[in-house]
Every structure is written in structure tokens, then in C-alpha cells.
N, C-alpha and C positions, 0 to 999 in steps of 0.2 A: 696598663702595661707599662714596664719599665724598661728603658733603653739605656744599653751600656755602650759606650764608646771608647775604645782603647787607642792609645798612640804611644810612640816612643820606641818602638821595636826597631831593628835593623841588623846592619853587619857591623861586628866589632872583631878587634884582634884579641887573642888570649891575654888575660891581664887587664883589659880594658874595662870601662863602665857603661851602663846604660840606666836610664831611668824610665819605667813604664808608668803610664798614667790611665786611669780609668774612670771616666765622668759619667754619673748615673742621672737620669731624668727623674722626676717625681720627688715625692716628700718622705719616702721610707728609708733614706740612706742612713740617717743618724741612728736609727734603732736597729740596724741590720749588722749581721757579721758580714764582713767583705773579705775577699781574699784572692790569692792569685794560684793558679794551677798551671801545669804544663804538660804537654804530650810530645815526646821526642818521636822521630819515625820508627815504627814498628813496635812502640810501647804504649803502654796504658796511660791515661791522664792521672796525675796525682798532685795532691796539694804541695805547693811551695811555701807559702806563708798566709796566715789568716790574722785577722784583727778583729776583735769583738766590739760591740757598741761601749763597752767599758774600758776599751783601749788595751785589753790583754792580747798579746801577740804570740803566735806560735809558728815554728819554721821546721821545714824538713831538715834532717840531720845533714843532708848534703849541701845545704846553703847557710847553714849557721855560721855567723861572724863575717858573711860576704854579702848577704842580702838583708835589706830593712824595709818592713812594710810600715806605712804610715798612712793617715787619713785625714782629710780636711772636710769635716762635716759641713762648714759654710759653703764650700764649693761643690759638695757631693761627689768628691773624688778620693780615690785611693791610690797610692803610689807604691812602686816597688823599686827601690834603689839597689842596683846590682853592681857589685864591685868585683874585682879579681875575677873576672869571668873566665870560664874553662870552655874547651870544645864541648864537653858533655853537657853544658847548660843550653846547648843548641836544642830549640823546640818552639812549638807554638804555646804562647802564654795566653791564657784566659782569665779574665777577671769574673768574679762571682759575688752577687749580693743575695743573701739568704736569711731568712728567719724561719727557724724549724717549724714544721707543721703549717706553714702560711704561705711562703713563696720562696721561689728559688730562681733566680736569673743569671744567665751567663752572657758574657761579651763575645764578640765574633772571633777573637783569636789575634794575636799579634806574633809575627815571626821574629825570633832572635836567633841570629846565626853567629857563632864564635868560632873564628878561623885560627888555626894553630900556626 
């Protein structure tokens, strides 16, 4: 069983920045696709950014140019640097570690609140 521990959420004013971190236990991190998803109140959870084991990254259109995903395989950690935050970025952010057909792990969620 892989455990994911998220940190870095909180309250920030519009235009500010936050960095989320997600540390994974175990030895599967480096061969996994890792990513960040979010669920806003009353809405479905959807992908914000993902990065593959080959370091290819993908972003939702709503965060392109503002958010950056990165990974440190030596630390089994994935990061999400969020800049120019908007009130509509307010959500619970979840990290995910996945390898298609083999495993799919989720973090417990971290609240990000952006005030206007």
C-alpha cells in the first residue's frame, strides 16, 4: 500500500502563490504518472496537471501559464507551483500516483482557498 501525504494548502489572496507538495511512500514513484486534481464545491473532480515518468507534463487549459508541476524522484515527491491564483482556483486539491492497469492511489486532499 502506498501512502500519499499532501502539504502546502491554505488561504491566499487573489494574485498570490502557493506550492503544494505530495510525498509518496514505497518504491513505485519513479515509474508512475503523478498528478494533481481538484474538486471545487458542487463540482466534479478533474485533472489540473500531470507529469509522466518520462517528465512529459500536461495541464488543464484553465491553469496553463500559471501552474507548474514538477517531480523529484529522489524524494518521491510531486509539486504543484501555483501562481497568479484566482478565486475560481478555490478547491480541494488531490495528488494521484497511477500506473495504468496496475495501481491508482490518491492523497487525502488539501484545501486551497483564494480570496478576492
